N, C-alpha and C positions, 0 to 999 in steps of 0.2 A: 722377840726383840727388844733390847735396850732400847728404850727413850725416852732420856731425860735433861731437865734443865739445870745447872748449878748456878748461883748468883754469886758474882763476886766480889761486883759491885752497885748501888743502885742508886749513887748517888745524881744531884745533878751541877752544873759546872763549877763548882766548890767543892770539895771532896770537905767533912766532917769529922769529928773524933768516935766517929762510931760510925760513918757511914764511907764509901768508897767513890770511887769515877768510876760510869758506866767499862763493867767486863762482863760475859758470861760463858759455860760453854757449854754446847749442846754434845750430850754423850749417847750416840749411834752405835750399840751395840760394840762398846768399847771404846769406840773411834773415836777420837774427843774432836771439835769444831771449838775453836774460838771466836767470840761476835764481841768486837769494840775490846779494845785494850787500854781502859783508861791508867792512870800513876795509882800507882802500888799493885796492880793484877799478879804480876808474878808472885807477889809476898801471900796475897791470898791464895793463889794456888797450893802455897807451899801449907799455909795455915790451914785449909783444908784438903790438905793430904791430895790436890791432882795429880795425876803422873804426866806433865806437860811435856814430857817425850814424846807421847803419842800424839801431840800436835803437830797435822801436816799441814791444816787450811788453818787462815788466819781473815776473818771478813771484817772491814773496818765501814762504818757506817757516814762517816765524813769528817773535813780533817779542823773540827773541832775540839781542842785540845784532850779536852774533857773524856772523849771519846780513843785518842792513840796512843797521849803522852805517855801512860807506859812502856809501847813497843819495842822501843828503841832499849832500852835497858833488856827484855826477855828477850829481845837479838840476842846482844851479845850476852848474858848468860848462856845459851843452848850453845855459845860457840866458842865461849869456857870452860861447858863441857861436855865438851869434842863431838856435837852432833855435826853426824855424818850428811844423812840421809836430808834431801830437798824439803823445803816450807814455799806452800803457797798462800799467797797476800791478795785477794781483791779488796783494791779499794779506787781512789782518786790517783788519777798519772799522778797527781803532784805526789801524794807520798814519799815516790820513789825519790825525787830530789831532794827530800828532807832527810830519809834512810841512807843514803850517798853522802850527803855532808857529813852524815857523823861517822862512816865510815874512816871516809878522808881522811876527815880532821883528825881522828885517832890512830887512820894509818894501817886500818884493821881489815882486813881482808877473811872471811868468814870462812869458816871450815864449811861447810854447808851451801848447798847452792840454793839461793833465797829467789824462784822466782814471781814474778806481778802479773798478776791480771788488771786490766784497768776497767775501773768500770765509766762510762762517759756518758752512753745512751738516755737516756729523757722518759724511752719506753722501758718496759718491765725484759726482763732478759735472762736466758737460763747462763749461767756463769759457771755452773759445775754439774755432774750428773755424774757417778758408776753405779754400781745393782744394788743398791743399797737405798741411795736416796739421791735429790736433787735439791739446789737452790736456785732461788729465781729474786731477782731482785726487784723492790718495791719503792718505787721514786717516791718521794714525803715534802712536802711542802716547810721551806727552812732556810733563812737565810744564806747560807751559801750549797751547792749539790749534796744533796744527804738520800742516801736509800737503805730501807730495811730489807731483808731477808724472810725469805718465804722456805721453811725447808722441809721436804713431800718424801713421804718414804714410795718406793719405787713401788710399786704394786706387786703380790706375790703372788706366784703362780696357784693354783687348784692344783689339790690334794687329794689322790686316790683313795677313796674309801678299802677299810683293811679288808674287810667283807670280798671287797670283790677282785684286791689283790688273790684273796686263796681260794672265789666261786672260778675266775677266771686265767686260763692261760696267757696272759700278755706277755707279747715279748717284749724284751728292756725297752728295744729301741723304740718302741713307740709311747712310754712312758711322759718324756717333755710334749709329744705329741698331743696327749692328753690334758695333760698340766696345763696347755696353753688354751685348752679350749675346744680341740677333738673329739668326735664322735669313735669309735671303737669299732669295727666289722671283725667279729670272729668269723674266720675263715673256715672253722668246723663245722657249723651250723649255719654259717652265710646269713645270722642275725647281726642286725646293727645297734650296736648301744648307744643312748641319746650319753654324751657329755655330763648332763646334771644327775645321771644315774649312775657315774660312774665316779664321778666326784663331789668335794664338801666346797664350798664359798672358803677363799680363805682372807686372812683377818682385812677390816677394813685399812687402807694406810691411815698413819698416822700425820699430823702436820702441827709447825710450831713456826708463826711469823711474829718475825722483831721488826717492832716499828718502834726504831730511835727519837731522834726530836725531830715535833713536826708541829706545825700547827693545822688548827682543826681541820682537816680535807676529810671528804668521801669519795674522790677520785682514785682511791686504790679499793676500796669495798669489794668492789669483783675477787680482787687479785685474794682477798684474806677472807672470799665467803665459805665458814660451817668452818675454820679452821678448829683443830680439838684443843690448842692454847694459844693465848695470842698477849705478847708481850706489847704494852704500849705505852710512852711517857704519859704520868702525867704531871708534870714540875707542879702544878698550885691548887690548887683550892678553887672551889671557880666562884669565891668572891675575889678574886684576882685578873678576871677572866681577859678587862683592858687588859693589863701587866702582859697575860700571854701572848694575847693575841700580837700585841706587840715585838713579843719580842719572837716570834714564829712557835709559840709550845703550844701545850694541852693542858688542860686542866681536868681532875678526878670524869667529872662528868663529861665532860669532851670523851675522855679515852674508852668510860660502860658505855653512849650511846653509841662511839663508833664496835663495840663488840658486841652490841645489841642487834646494831645493823646491818651486821657480816653474822649474825646469828651461829657467833662461837660458840665453843662448848666452856671454854674456862676463858677469863682475863687476868692477867699477870700485870700491875700497875706498880711502875719506879718512875728513876732521874729525878727522885725528890729535889724542892728548894734544899736549900740548907738553913732558912726561917727557921723549917717544920722541926723542933725536936720531936715531938709524938707526932705521928702517924696513923694514928685511928679514926682522925677527921677524914680523911681523905679517903680511907678504906670506908667507914660510913659511908661517906658521899656518896662515890662510886657504888659504891652495894646499893644505895634508893634506887638507883637507872640497871643496874643488871648485877643481877643477885649474887651470881659465882663468881664474883672477885675477889685477889688475892693480892697479896702486897708482896713484893719484891725483895726478898730481905737475904744477907749476905749470912752463907753458907747452907741455904736450907738446899736441898734437891725436889724438886718439882716433875712427877711423872707425868709422861705424856699420852 
């Protein structure tokens, strides 16, 4: 299964000449999920050849402009391109009022259904689930209500061994039961075959956690425990820790400590302050605590 992340924007409050505001694309088996939609997101999609008509679900972490100001333009573009299929948005309920104002002012009636899913509970909640993936909110610590998102593969069923299929005449109607963990009774011999004899373990489900703007907090560590890829904001270097605490943001050391305490497999840091032209010091600082740290670089795709 394809499970990979493409970074569209990695800057913080303001874009720079070479960095755009927050936006990412998660590809799950060629189904695309848009996570935040900062200014310039749709231009980045075109630049990196993202097939954005495949996006059916958009997740907005909070209502600071660098995380959603590209959304209105993107929605209008989909309308002008003649989109017909429904589009789902998961966000603070106030986003609907913001978007409706834009549509009303321009006297635009979208050609496609736009379906809003309100995020308001301060407790973690499953907000989306299908047969391949689930999405859970991660309440974060910021100046306004802010949520991260945990994307987890749905555990796959067990696979019946090929030699077993050749050896035993297993009725087709028994396949799903066995894949789900049941033993098998061979009625011709009366022998019961244990499931572990018949099947092999499926791959471990993969997971990706998106932790956008947040002050340092360990409250969400249980939610991201042993995540395969953790994206975490690292707006400042650690010499700006007092500034980070005042602004409810994290330093590169903070992000690394979170990854370490969560036993994450890999850390991706982003949401960099515009004050930094060279991001290498942030990376080196994070790696001093959590070695398997990468920079979020625009246009790069990270396999999960």
